[in-house]
C-alpha positions in Angstrom: -57.5 14.1 -51.9 -53.5 14.9 -50.6 -51.3 13.2 -51.7 -48.8 14.0 -48.7 -47.7 11.4 -47.3 -49.0 8.6 -49.6 -45.4 7.2 -50.8 -44.9 6.6 -46.9 -47.8 3.9 -47.0 -46.2 1.7 -50.1 -45.6 -1.1 -50.2 -48.7 -2.2 -48.9 -50.8 -5.3 -48.5 -53.7 -5.0 -51.4 -56.4 -7.2 -49.8 -58.7 -7.6 -53.4 -55.6 -9.3 -54.8 -54.2 -10.6 -51.8 -50.7 -9.6 -52.9 -48.2 -6.8 -51.9 -48.6 -3.5 -54.3 -45.9 -1.1 -54.9 -46.2 2.5 -55.3 -45.3 2.0 -59.3 -48.4 -0.3 -59.6 -50.8 1.6 -57.5 -49.7 4.8 -59.6 -50.7 2.8 -62.9 -53.6 1.4 -61.5 -55.0 5.1 -60.6 -54.2 6.4 -64.1 -55.1 3.5 -66.2 -58.6 3.2 -64.1 -59.4 6.9 -62.6 -57.9 9.0 -64.9 -58.6 6.7 -68.1 -55.2 7.0 -69.2 -52.3 5.6 -70.7 -49.8 5.3 -67.7 -45.6 5.6 -68.1 -43.7 2.3 -68.3 -42.1 0.9 -64.9 -38.7 2.6 -64.8 -39.4 4.9 -67.6 -38.1 8.7 -67.1 -41.6 9.8 -66.9 -42.4 7.2 -63.7 -39.1 8.2 -62.2 -39.9 11.6 -62.1 -43.8 10.8 -60.5 -42.1 8.5 -58.4 -39.9 10.9 -57.0 -42.1 13.7 -57.0 -44.7 11.6 -54.8 -41.7 10.8 -52.3 -41.0 14.1 -51.7 -44.3 14.9 -50.6 -43.9 12.4 -48.5 -40.5 13.7 -46.4 -40.7 13.5 -42.6 -43.6 10.8 -43.2 -43.3 7.4 -41.3 -43.0 4.9 -43.3 -46.0 1.9 -43.6 -48.2 4.2 -41.4 -51.7 4.4 -42.9 -52.7 7.5 -43.6 
């Protein structure tokens, strides 16, 4: 799936957990579950780089719009 515009959908409600999820939390969950890897720590240089990259892919996207 494309990641273009993905960052613009966060934060968003996680209906399963009944809480608001951030882009960082989603990224950590994806790495842990789908890639079966060790996600970078919050605020680590690697996490900042990944969030910056994902955010750059959302340039021009409407914030809060679900894709």
